[in-house]
VOVEXPA-32979 format. One record per residue (C-alpha): x, y, z; residue number from 1. Coordinates in nm, 2 decimals, padded with zeros to 4 digits. Layout:
BEGIN
<x: X | y: Y | z: Z | k: NUM>
...
***
This chain:
BEGIN
<x: -09.56 | y: 09.61 | z: -09.34 | k: 1>
<x: -09.44 | y: 09.65 | z: -09.70 | k: 2>
<x: -09.18 | y: 09.90 | z: -09.79 | k: 3>
<x: -09.33 | y: 10.21 | z: -09.94 | k: 4>
<x: -09.23 | y: 10.38 | z: -10.26 | k: 5>
<x: -09.30 | y: 10.76 | z: -10.27 | k: 6>
<x: -09.55 | y: 10.87 | z: -10.53 | k: 7>
<x: -09.34 | y: 10.92 | z: -10.84 | k: 8>
<x: -09.47 | y: 11.25 | z: -10.97 | k: 9>
<x: -09.31 | y: 11.24 | z: -11.31 | k: 10>
<x: -09.43 | y: 10.89 | z: -11.40 | k: 11>
<x: -09.79 | y: 10.79 | z: -11.46 | k: 12>
<x: -09.97 | y: 10.47 | z: -11.53 | k: 13>
<x: -10.24 | y: 10.44 | z: -11.79 | k: 14>
<x: -10.53 | y: 10.23 | z: -11.69 | k: 15>
<x: -10.49 | y: 10.06 | z: -12.03 | k: 16>
<x: -10.59 | y: 10.21 | z: -12.36 | k: 17>
<x: -10.69 | y: 09.98 | z: -12.64 | k: 18>
<x: -10.39 | y: 09.85 | z: -12.83 | k: 19>
<x: -10.33 | y: 10.08 | z: -13.13 | k: 20>
<x: -10.63 | y: 10.28 | z: -13.04 | k: 21>
<x: -10.63 | y: 10.66 | z: -13.03 | k: 22>
<x: -10.92 | y: 10.72 | z: -12.79 | k: 23>
<x: -11.18 | y: 10.97 | z: -12.92 | k: 24>
<x: -11.18 | y: 11.15 | z: -12.59 | k: 25>
<x: -10.83 | y: 11.10 | z: -12.45 | k: 26>
<x: -10.46 | y: 11.05 | z: -12.53 | k: 27>
<x: -10.51 | y: 11.30 | z: -12.81 | k: 28>
<x: -10.18 | y: 11.46 | z: -12.73 | k: 29>
<x: -10.00 | y: 11.13 | z: -12.76 | k: 30>
<x: -10.18 | y: 10.98 | z: -13.06 | k: 31>
<x: -09.91 | y: 11.04 | z: -13.31 | k: 32>
<x: -09.66 | y: 10.85 | z: -13.10 | k: 33>
<x: -09.90 | y: 10.57 | z: -13.04 | k: 34>
<x: -09.99 | y: 10.54 | z: -13.41 | k: 35>
<x: -09.63 | y: 10.55 | z: -13.51 | k: 36>
<x: -09.70 | y: 10.86 | z: -13.72 | k: 37>
<x: -09.41 | y: 11.05 | z: -13.57 | k: 38>
<x: -09.24 | y: 11.18 | z: -13.26 | k: 39>
<x: -09.25 | y: 11.52 | z: -13.10 | k: 40>
<x: -08.88 | y: 11.55 | z: -13.08 | k: 41>
<x: -08.81 | y: 11.49 | z: -13.45 | k: 42>
<x: -08.87 | y: 11.70 | z: -13.76 | k: 43>
<x: -09.12 | y: 11.62 | z: -14.03 | k: 44>
<x: -08.86 | y: 11.51 | z: -14.28 | k: 45>
<x: -08.71 | y: 11.25 | z: -14.04 | k: 46>
<x: -09.06 | y: 11.12 | z: -13.96 | k: 47>
<x: -09.14 | y: 11.09 | z: -14.33 | k: 48>
<x: -08.83 | y: 10.87 | z: -14.39 | k: 49>
<x: -08.93 | y: 10.63 | z: -14.12 | k: 50>
<x: -09.30 | y: 10.60 | z: -14.13 | k: 51>
<x: -09.55 | y: 10.51 | z: -14.41 | k: 52>
<x: -09.85 | y: 10.71 | z: -14.29 | k: 53>
<x: -10.10 | y: 10.52 | z: -14.50 | k: 54>
<x: -09.99 | y: 10.19 | z: -14.35 | k: 55>
<x: -10.03 | y: 10.33 | z: -14.00 | k: 56>
<x: -10.38 | y: 10.43 | z: -14.09 | k: 57>
<x: -10.46 | y: 10.10 | z: -14.24 | k: 58>
<x: -10.34 | y: 09.92 | z: -13.93 | k: 59>
<x: -10.57 | y: 10.15 | z: -13.72 | k: 60>
<x: -10.87 | y: 10.06 | z: -13.94 | k: 61>
<x: -10.80 | y: 09.69 | z: -13.91 | k: 62>
<x: -10.76 | y: 09.72 | z: -13.53 | k: 63>
<x: -11.08 | y: 09.92 | z: -13.50 | k: 64>
<x: -11.29 | y: 09.67 | z: -13.70 | k: 65>
<x: -11.13 | y: 09.37 | z: -13.53 | k: 66>
<x: -11.19 | y: 09.53 | z: -13.19 | k: 67>
<x: -11.56 | y: 09.59 | z: -13.24 | k: 68>
<x: -11.64 | y: 09.30 | z: -13.47 | k: 69>
<x: -11.86 | y: 09.51 | z: -13.70 | k: 70>
<x: -11.86 | y: 09.89 | z: -13.78 | k: 71>
<x: -12.00 | y: 10.13 | z: -14.02 | k: 72>
<x: -11.77 | y: 10.37 | z: -14.22 | k: 73>
<x: -11.85 | y: 10.66 | z: -14.00 | k: 74>
<x: -11.77 | y: 10.46 | z: -13.69 | k: 75>
<x: -11.45 | y: 10.33 | z: -13.85 | k: 76>
<x: -11.34 | y: 10.69 | z: -13.93 | k: 77>
<x: -11.41 | y: 10.80 | z: -13.58 | k: 78>
<x: -11.25 | y: 10.50 | z: -13.41 | k: 79>
<x: -10.93 | y: 10.52 | z: -13.62 | k: 80>
<x: -10.93 | y: 10.90 | z: -13.60 | k: 81>
<x: -10.89 | y: 10.94 | z: -13.98 | k: 82>
<x: -11.10 | y: 11.13 | z: -14.24 | k: 83>
<x: -11.41 | y: 10.96 | z: -14.38 | k: 84>
<x: -11.27 | y: 10.95 | z: -14.74 | k: 85>
<x: -10.95 | y: 10.78 | z: -14.62 | k: 86>
<x: -11.15 | y: 10.53 | z: -14.42 | k: 87>
<x: -11.36 | y: 10.45 | z: -14.73 | k: 88>
<x: -11.05 | y: 10.39 | z: -14.94 | k: 89>
<x: -10.88 | y: 10.17 | z: -14.68 | k: 90>
<x: -11.19 | y: 09.96 | z: -14.62 | k: 91>
<x: -11.23 | y: 09.90 | z: -14.99 | k: 92>
<x: -10.86 | y: 09.80 | z: -15.02 | k: 93>
<x: -10.91 | y: 09.56 | z: -14.72 | k: 94>
<x: -11.21 | y: 09.41 | z: -14.89 | k: 95>
<x: -11.02 | y: 09.37 | z: -15.21 | k: 96>
<x: -10.75 | y: 09.18 | z: -15.02 | k: 97>
<x: -11.01 | y: 08.96 | z: -14.85 | k: 98>
<x: -10.94 | y: 09.08 | z: -14.49 | k: 99>
<x: -11.27 | y: 09.26 | z: -14.45 | k: 100>
<x: -11.62 | y: 09.20 | z: -14.58 | k: 101>
<x: -11.95 | y: 09.39 | z: -14.59 | k: 102>
<x: -12.24 | y: 09.25 | z: -14.40 | k: 103>
<x: -12.52 | y: 09.15 | z: -14.64 | k: 104>
<x: -12.80 | y: 09.33 | z: -14.47 | k: 105>
<x: -12.63 | y: 09.64 | z: -14.34 | k: 106>
<x: -12.36 | y: 09.89 | z: -14.44 | k: 107>
<x: -12.13 | y: 09.75 | z: -14.18 | k: 108>
<x: -11.79 | y: 09.59 | z: -14.22 | k: 109>
<x: -11.65 | y: 09.29 | z: -14.03 | k: 110>
<x: -11.32 | y: 09.10 | z: -14.04 | k: 111>
<x: -11.30 | y: 08.77 | z: -14.23 | k: 112>
<x: -11.11 | y: 08.46 | z: -14.13 | k: 113>
<x: -10.81 | y: 08.58 | z: -14.34 | k: 114>
<x: -10.75 | y: 08.83 | z: -14.06 | k: 115>
<x: -10.60 | y: 08.55 | z: -13.87 | k: 116>
<x: -10.31 | y: 08.52 | z: -14.12 | k: 117>
<x: -10.18 | y: 08.85 | z: -13.98 | k: 118>
<x: -10.11 | y: 08.67 | z: -13.65 | k: 119>
<x: -09.93 | y: 08.37 | z: -13.79 | k: 120>
<x: -09.61 | y: 08.33 | z: -13.59 | k: 121>
<x: -09.74 | y: 08.53 | z: -13.30 | k: 122>
<x: -09.65 | y: 08.36 | z: -12.97 | k: 123>
<x: -09.95 | y: 08.39 | z: -12.74 | k: 124>
<x: -09.96 | y: 08.36 | z: -12.37 | k: 125>
<x: -10.22 | y: 08.08 | z: -12.32 | k: 126>
<x: -10.02 | y: 07.91 | z: -12.05 | k: 127>
<x: -09.98 | y: 08.24 | z: -11.86 | k: 128>
<x: -10.34 | y: 08.35 | z: -11.90 | k: 129>
<x: -10.49 | y: 08.01 | z: -11.83 | k: 130>
<x: -10.30 | y: 07.97 | z: -11.51 | k: 131>
<x: -10.34 | y: 08.33 | z: -11.39 | k: 132>
<x: -10.71 | y: 08.37 | z: -11.46 | k: 133>
<x: -10.85 | y: 08.19 | z: -11.15 | k: 134>
<x: -10.58 | y: 08.35 | z: -10.93 | k: 135>
<x: -10.65 | y: 08.71 | z: -11.04 | k: 136>
<x: -11.02 | y: 08.63 | z: -11.02 | k: 137>
<x: -10.98 | y: 08.52 | z: -10.66 | k: 138>
<x: -10.79 | y: 08.84 | z: -10.59 | k: 139>
<x: -11.07 | y: 09.06 | z: -10.72 | k: 140>
<x: -11.33 | y: 08.86 | z: -10.53 | k: 141>
<x: -11.14 | y: 08.92 | z: -10.21 | k: 142>
<x: -11.02 | y: 09.28 | z: -10.26 | k: 143>
<x: -11.27 | y: 09.41 | z: -10.53 | k: 144>
<x: -11.01 | y: 09.61 | z: -10.73 | k: 145>
<x: -10.94 | y: 09.48 | z: -11.08 | k: 146>
<x: -10.61 | y: 09.30 | z: -11.15 | k: 147>
<x: -10.45 | y: 09.26 | z: -11.49 | k: 148>
<x: -10.19 | y: 09.04 | z: -11.65 | k: 149>
<x: -09.97 | y: 09.25 | z: -11.88 | k: 150>
<x: -09.69 | y: 09.16 | z: -12.11 | k: 151>
<x: -09.45 | y: 09.36 | z: -12.32 | k: 152>
<x: -09.50 | y: 09.41 | z: -12.69 | k: 153>
<x: -09.24 | y: 09.63 | z: -12.84 | k: 154>
<x: -09.24 | y: 09.96 | z: -12.64 | k: 155>
<x: -09.58 | y: 09.90 | z: -12.49 | k: 156>
<x: -09.73 | y: 09.69 | z: -12.22 | k: 157>
<x: -10.04 | y: 09.50 | z: -12.34 | k: 158>
<x: -10.32 | y: 09.35 | z: -12.13 | k: 159>
<x: -10.35 | y: 08.97 | z: -12.17 | k: 160>
<x: -10.63 | y: 08.92 | z: -11.92 | k: 161>
<x: -10.81 | y: 09.13 | z: -11.66 | k: 162>
<x: -11.08 | y: 09.11 | z: -11.40 | k: 163>
<x: -11.21 | y: 09.45 | z: -11.47 | k: 164>
<x: -11.54 | y: 09.30 | z: -11.59 | k: 165>
<x: -11.58 | y: 09.13 | z: -11.25 | k: 166>
<x: -11.61 | y: 09.45 | z: -11.04 | k: 167>
<x: -11.78 | y: 09.78 | z: -11.04 | k: 168>
<x: -11.46 | y: 09.95 | z: -10.90 | k: 169>
<x: -11.32 | y: 10.05 | z: -11.24 | k: 170>
<x: -11.37 | y: 10.34 | z: -11.48 | k: 171>
<x: -11.30 | y: 10.11 | z: -11.78 | k: 172>
<x: -11.30 | y: 09.75 | z: -11.88 | k: 173>
<x: -10.95 | y: 09.64 | z: -11.98 | k: 174>
<x: -11.00 | y: 09.38 | z: -12.25 | k: 175>
<x: -10.71 | y: 09.18 | z: -12.39 | k: 176>
<x: -10.51 | y: 09.41 | z: -12.63 | k: 177>
<x: -10.54 | y: 09.73 | z: -12.43 | k: 178>
<x: -10.20 | y: 09.89 | z: -12.38 | k: 179>
<x: -10.00 | y: 10.14 | z: -12.19 | k: 180>
<x: -09.66 | y: 10.31 | z: -12.26 | k: 181>
<x: -09.37 | y: 10.12 | z: -12.13 | k: 182>
<x: -09.17 | y: 10.36 | z: -11.91 | k: 183>
<x: -09.47 | y: 10.57 | z: -11.82 | k: 184>
<x: -09.67 | y: 10.29 | z: -11.66 | k: 185>
<x: -09.63 | y: 10.10 | z: -11.34 | k: 186>
<x: -09.65 | y: 09.77 | z: -11.52 | k: 187>
<x: -09.39 | y: 09.88 | z: -11.77 | k: 188>
<x: -09.16 | y: 10.02 | z: -11.50 | k: 189>
<x: -09.19 | y: 09.69 | z: -11.31 | k: 190>
<x: -09.11 | y: 09.49 | z: -11.63 | k: 191>
<x: -08.82 | y: 09.71 | z: -11.74 | k: 192>
<x: -08.66 | y: 09.71 | z: -11.39 | k: 193>
<x: -08.65 | y: 09.33 | z: -11.38 | k: 194>
<x: -08.54 | y: 09.28 | z: -11.74 | k: 195>
<x: -08.19 | y: 09.19 | z: -11.84 | k: 196>
<x: -07.93 | y: 09.46 | z: -11.90 | k: 197>
<x: -07.93 | y: 09.39 | z: -12.27 | k: 198>
<x: -08.31 | y: 09.41 | z: -12.29 | k: 199>
<x: -08.31 | y: 09.74 | z: -12.09 | k: 200>
<x: -08.05 | y: 09.89 | z: -12.33 | k: 201>
<x: -08.26 | y: 09.80 | z: -12.63 | k: 202>
<x: -08.58 | y: 09.94 | z: -12.47 | k: 203>
<x: -08.40 | y: 10.26 | z: -12.38 | k: 204>
<x: -08.28 | y: 10.29 | z: -12.74 | k: 205>
<x: -08.63 | y: 10.25 | z: -12.86 | k: 206>
<x: -08.76 | y: 10.50 | z: -12.61 | k: 207>
<x: -08.50 | y: 10.76 | z: -12.71 | k: 208>
<x: -08.62 | y: 10.75 | z: -13.07 | k: 209>
<x: -08.98 | y: 10.80 | z: -12.96 | k: 210>
<x: -08.96 | y: 11.04 | z: -12.67 | k: 211>
<x: -09.19 | y: 11.33 | z: -12.61 | k: 212>
<x: -09.16 | y: 11.60 | z: -12.34 | k: 213>
<x: -09.29 | y: 11.39 | z: -12.05 | k: 214>
<x: -09.12 | y: 11.08 | z: -12.17 | k: 215>
<x: -08.78 | y: 11.26 | z: -12.18 | k: 216>
<x: -08.81 | y: 11.33 | z: -11.81 | k: 217>
<x: -08.90 | y: 10.97 | z: -11.73 | k: 218>
<x: -08.63 | y: 10.84 | z: -11.97 | k: 219>
<x: -08.36 | y: 11.04 | z: -11.78 | k: 220>
<x: -08.46 | y: 10.87 | z: -11.46 | k: 221>
<x: -08.42 | y: 10.52 | z: -11.61 | k: 222>
<x: -08.11 | y: 10.61 | z: -11.81 | k: 223>
<x: -07.94 | y: 10.70 | z: -11.48 | k: 224>
<x: -08.03 | y: 10.35 | z: -11.34 | k: 225>
<x: -08.17 | y: 10.50 | z: -11.02 | k: 226>
<x: -08.54 | y: 10.43 | z: -11.10 | k: 227>
<x: -08.49 | y: 10.06 | z: -11.18 | k: 228>
<x: -08.26 | y: 10.01 | z: -10.89 | k: 229>
<x: -08.52 | y: 10.14 | z: -10.65 | k: 230>
<x: -08.79 | y: 09.93 | z: -10.80 | k: 231>
<x: -08.58 | y: 09.62 | z: -10.79 | k: 232>
<x: -08.50 | y: 09.68 | z: -10.42 | k: 233>
<x: -08.87 | y: 09.73 | z: -10.34 | k: 234>
<x: -09.00 | y: 09.45 | z: -10.56 | k: 235>
<x: -09.27 | y: 09.66 | z: -10.72 | k: 236>
<x: -09.35 | y: 09.98 | z: -10.91 | k: 237>
<x: -09.62 | y: 10.23 | z: -10.82 | k: 238>
<x: -09.75 | y: 10.53 | z: -10.99 | k: 239>
<x: -09.99 | y: 10.80 | z: -10.86 | k: 240>
<x: -10.27 | y: 10.98 | z: -11.06 | k: 241>
<x: -10.19 | y: 10.90 | z: -11.42 | k: 242>
<x: -10.27 | y: 11.15 | z: -11.69 | k: 243>
<x: -10.26 | y: 10.87 | z: -11.95 | k: 244>
<x: -10.62 | y: 10.76 | z: -11.93 | k: 245>
<x: -10.98 | y: 10.83 | z: -12.02 | k: 246>
<x: -11.00 | y: 10.97 | z: -11.67 | k: 247>
<x: -10.68 | y: 11.16 | z: -11.62 | k: 248>
<x: -10.55 | y: 11.19 | z: -11.27 | k: 249>
<x: -10.83 | y: 10.97 | z: -11.13 | k: 250>
<x: -10.65 | y: 10.64 | z: -11.10 | k: 251>
<x: -10.32 | y: 10.51 | z: -10.95 | k: 252>
<x: -10.14 | y: 10.18 | z: -11.00 | k: 253>
<x: -09.92 | y: 09.92 | z: -10.84 | k: 254>
<x: -09.74 | y: 09.65 | z: -11.04 | k: 255>
<x: -09.52 | y: 09.35 | z: -10.97 | k: 256>
<x: -09.32 | y: 09.13 | z: -11.21 | k: 257>
<x: -09.42 | y: 08.78 | z: -11.32 | k: 258>
<x: -09.16 | y: 08.52 | z: -11.38 | k: 259>
<x: -09.14 | y: 08.16 | z: -11.50 | k: 260>
<x: -08.82 | y: 08.04 | z: -11.33 | k: 261>
<x: -08.56 | y: 08.30 | z: -11.42 | k: 262>
<x: -08.75 | y: 08.42 | z: -11.73 | k: 263>
<x: -08.94 | y: 08.75 | z: -11.70 | k: 264>
<x: -09.28 | y: 08.71 | z: -11.86 | k: 265>
<x: -09.47 | y: 09.03 | z: -11.77 | k: 266>
<x: -09.64 | y: 09.20 | z: -11.48 | k: 267>
<x: -09.95 | y: 09.21 | z: -11.26 | k: 268>
<x: -10.11 | y: 09.55 | z: -11.25 | k: 269>
<x: -10.36 | y: 09.68 | z: -11.00 | k: 270>
<x: -10.55 | y: 10.00 | z: -11.10 | k: 271>
<x: -10.76 | y: 10.17 | z: -10.83 | k: 272>
<x: -10.95 | y: 10.50 | z: -10.78 | k: 273>
<x: -10.69 | y: 10.75 | z: -10.67 | k: 274>
<x: -10.94 | y: 10.93 | z: -10.44 | k: 275>
<x: -11.01 | y: 10.60 | z: -10.26 | k: 276>
<x: -10.68 | y: 10.60 | z: -10.07 | k: 277>
<x: -10.33 | y: 10.73 | z: -10.07 | k: 278>
<x: -10.08 | y: 10.53 | z: -10.27 | k: 279>
<x: -09.89 | y: 10.42 | z: -09.95 | k: 280>
<x: -10.22 | y: 10.28 | z: -09.81 | k: 281>
<x: -10.28 | y: 10.08 | z: -10.13 | k: 282>
<x: -09.93 | y: 09.94 | z: -10.11 | k: 283>
<x: -09.98 | y: 09.84 | z: -09.75 | k: 284>
<x: -10.32 | y: 09.67 | z: -09.83 | k: 285>
<x: -10.25 | y: 09.50 | z: -10.16 | k: 286>
<x: -09.88 | y: 09.45 | z: -10.23 | k: 287>
<x: -09.84 | y: 09.13 | z: -10.04 | k: 288>
<x: -10.15 | y: 08.97 | z: -10.20 | k: 289>
<x: -10.03 | y: 09.07 | z: -10.54 | k: 290>
<x: -09.69 | y: 08.92 | z: -10.47 | k: 291>
<x: -09.86 | y: 08.60 | z: -10.36 | k: 292>
<x: -10.05 | y: 08.59 | z: -10.69 | k: 293>
<x: -09.73 | y: 08.64 | z: -10.88 | k: 294>
<x: -09.55 | y: 08.37 | z: -10.69 | k: 295>
<x: -09.85 | y: 08.13 | z: -10.74 | k: 296>
<x: -09.84 | y: 08.20 | z: -11.12 | k: 297>
<x: -09.46 | y: 08.14 | z: -11.13 | k: 298>
<x: -09.49 | y: 07.81 | z: -10.94 | k: 299>
<x: -09.78 | y: 07.69 | z: -11.15 | k: 300>
<x: -09.60 | y: 07.76 | z: -11.47 | k: 301>
<x: -09.28 | y: 07.59 | z: -11.35 | k: 302>
<x: -09.48 | y: 07.28 | z: -11.26 | k: 303>
<x: -09.68 | y: 07.28 | z: -11.59 | k: 304>
<x: -09.53 | y: 07.06 | z: -11.87 | k: 305>
<x: -09.42 | y: 07.25 | z: -12.17 | k: 306>
<x: -09.68 | y: 07.25 | z: -12.45 | k: 307>
<x: -09.96 | y: 07.21 | z: -12.21 | k: 308>
<x: -10.18 | y: 07.50 | z: -12.11 | k: 309>
<x: -10.39 | y: 07.55 | z: -11.80 | k: 310>
<x: -10.70 | y: 07.53 | z: -12.02 | k: 311>
<x: -10.58 | y: 07.18 | z: -12.14 | k: 312>
<x: -10.53 | y: 07.07 | z: -11.78 | k: 313>
<x: -10.88 | y: 07.18 | z: -11.68 | k: 314>
<x: -11.02 | y: 06.98 | z: -11.97 | k: 315>
<x: -10.85 | y: 06.66 | z: -11.86 | k: 316>
***
């Protein structure tokens, strides 16, 4: 039987909100932090010095259009949570720069091929995703709950692949790019706890500059070192009834780290209906299979030649 970690009442896992997205119906209280528009613990003058608000809004518009493929101005305004006139000006600027174009037959806007220039230099995770996909698919086939591969991007954990579309046991589909806050998520806690001391210090520094009331409590636990010590000893992080979701309090999560040799890559995250079972029962039922998936990913990556992806191997 696996060791149990008690439900951690001050820490909550988000079942993945879209990267950069301020959901129309949730996370409203956290949207300024997620958009980079400011932090609750800092005054307006400090925020103004650090953040170009128009740039934050432009990024939101790009992400909204890119996420949906094609949107009208009203939809862009709603998805980016900005006024219609602002959305209009930003879209026209993006069209002038060639990043967005208007569809010939409709008043809708879509990204152009130039949008790919924004990702030049980005190191993707094709090897990880390609190798993990059949393994997480088999897990969901056997246990029905969705499993996601998540990696760190800045102070967020971002979904790289998920089996949420392969099961009905989910409130949301977690497409690549969906994100959760680092220290307030099971996946982020698992990643942080197994990261190097230097990386932990840098992430704590970032978290201090962006803390809000709930995050301050979580931050204190990790600054003391007690939270990550416990997670490392147990080998996993677990969070009950997250408030950071489209369905606050209705999901719980378990996460384990993913390694390639000694290198920490990310985490596997299981999100399930909180009312379906206690957290301790979920740990007993699913922790060992999750650890087995993580080990299989690690072994597969170590055996895979550098520069070759699992997709390449499948094609040979």
